[in-house]
C-alpha positions, 0 to 999 in steps of 0.5 A: 500500500503506498504511503502518503507524504506531504511536501509543501502543498503537493501530496507525494506517494512513496511505495514501500520499496522507496521507503526502505531505500530511504531508510537505508540511505539515512542510516548509512552515514551513521554506520559509516561513521561508526565504522570509520571510528573503529578503523581509526581506533584500531589504527591508533592502537597499532601506531602506538604499539609500533611506536613503543617498539621503535622507541624501545629499540632506539633507547637500546641503541643509544645505551649501547652507544653510550656504553662504547663511548664511556669505555673509550673515554675510560681507556684514555684515562687508563681506567679500562680493563678490556681491548681498545674500542675504536670509536671512530670506526663505529660512530658512523654506524651509530649516526646512520642508525640514529638518522634512520630512527629520526626519519621513521619517527617522522613517518610515524608522526605523519601517519598519526596526523592523517589518522587523527586529523584535527584531533591530533593538535588537541593532545599535549602528547602529540605536541611533545612527539612533534618537538622530539621529531623536530629536535632530531631533524635539527640534529641531523641537518645542523648539529651533526654537519657542524661537529663532524666538519672538524670543528672543536668549538666547545659551544658546538660540542655542548650543543651536540650533547644538549640535543642528544640529551633531549633526544633521550626523552624519546623513552617517555613516549613508551608511556603512551604504549602502556595503555595497551596493557592493563597492568601498566595502564593501571600503574600510569593512572595511579601515578597520575592520581597522586600527582596533586598530593605530591605537589602539596606534599612538596610545598609542605616539606619545602616550608619545613626545610626552609625553616631548618635552613634558616635555623642551621645557617644562622646558628652555624655562621659564627662557627664558620667565621671563628678563626680559632676553630680548625680550618678543616672543620670550618670548611666541612660545616660551610660545605653543608650549611654555609649558604642557603643553597647548601643548607637546603640541599643538606636538609633535603638529603636528611629528609629523603635520603635517610642519611641524616647521621652523616650530616648530623653527627659531625655537627654535634662533635665539631660544633656543639651537642646543643644541636641535638635538640634541632635534629631530635625534633626535625628527624622525629616530626619530619623524617619519621612522622610527616614522611610516613603520613605522606606515604600513606596518602600516596598509598590511599590515592593509588588504591582509590585509582585502582578501585575506581578504574572502570575498566579494571572493575569490569575486568575483575568482576568478569574474572570473579564471575568466570571463576564462580561459574567454574566452581559451580560447574565442578559442583554439578559434575560432582553431583552428576555421578552418572555423567548423563548431564542431568541431576534429579532432586534425589541426587541433589538432596543426597549430596546436600545432606553432607555437612561438608558440601552444605558448608561449601555452598555457604562459602559460595553465598548460597543458602541450602537449608531446604534442598527440595526448595532449592531444586524447584527454584533451579529446575524448569519444571521437568524434574531434571536439572541441566548444568546450564539451569544449575549455574544460571539458577545459582547466579540468580539466587546470589547477591545483586542478581537475587536483589534484582529478582526481588525488585522485579517480582515486586514490580510484577506484583504491583502490576498484577494488583493494579490489573486485578483491581481494575478487573474487579471494578469492571465486574462490580459495574457490570453487576456480575459480582456482589459488593463485599461485606464491608461495603454492605456494612458501610452502606447500612451504616450510612442509611441508618445515619440518614 
């Protein structure tokens, strides 16, 4: 039957085939978009995986180059214990490998731009990758020609080392690959969660270390300036507490490194034992108490991140459910001693009569007080129970699933009560049933009053 449609003032007739074609054309863009998003997501996943492997390989090559350079310098200083490394022979090879990696990362960056489009420029990690690629290209096109052209300018050497140090930051890109692995992804998210706590903790500790710096720096100044003290002792105290920078770094070591005796004992022996009051308070309050409170906060943030991670929660729940189902299947196989895949009420009752089996069911959060009731809850009415019926029925009788069933039953009972009330009212209106006794009494009472 043709379907009418109105377009302006004209009536247009659309046959069913045209309607189906129109619906198909309308739904195609959304399906195409969803398919394109899936392709882009998979492409990004593969790009991140390949990029992580390339970054790891490049890091290993740079470590090997650093090892060979260090051994060559050690031999020049007479500190080597092996054969001489001819660095000039292998250095071009390392340079060629590094150049290849730079161009590979450039191609990977272009692929990422094509895959992500404009979204590429809204991710800070992509800008970090772009800077690293540009630094690599500048090293190849500018720094390497200058340093290999026989130039011995110290500034050029320092610039080359600086560019090489920046290129070493490529290893940070492996963090992007960590999200492909559940365990590493959880660790990265946990680290991100405690960053705010880390910032405020450092602010608090900076205040305490600044107070200690001012106290020790001012109290030890007179000892450093007193010429009657041993020169070596004055130098030792100045190296650790003579300036604000030195005193701050010393207290940083005392706070975090745990080597406070090496910085405190000489002060007590060379200057005065009165400083024991300062170290006693600082070590007890800051090094012992405050640091442990901060560690507890970090631990709490890490656990909260693990507990609140949706992907991890889903994975853990699915894993626990799969383990629970395997236990139920093993129980069913143990009950089914004939191995025919069916369990009767007698079999179930005989097995549940064993206190050990009943206790094991209690560990699975299943109440087995009445075996007959349990069987009728699990059975579909044919008098025999399959493994699927057993597993699905137990899952319905456990925890949240049981609560959902109770809510569903209450909802169905409410609907049923409404329907019965309406049906009763219609039967009363039709005169097919007489009013209730209570209604008659109420009518009589009303008549008597009138």
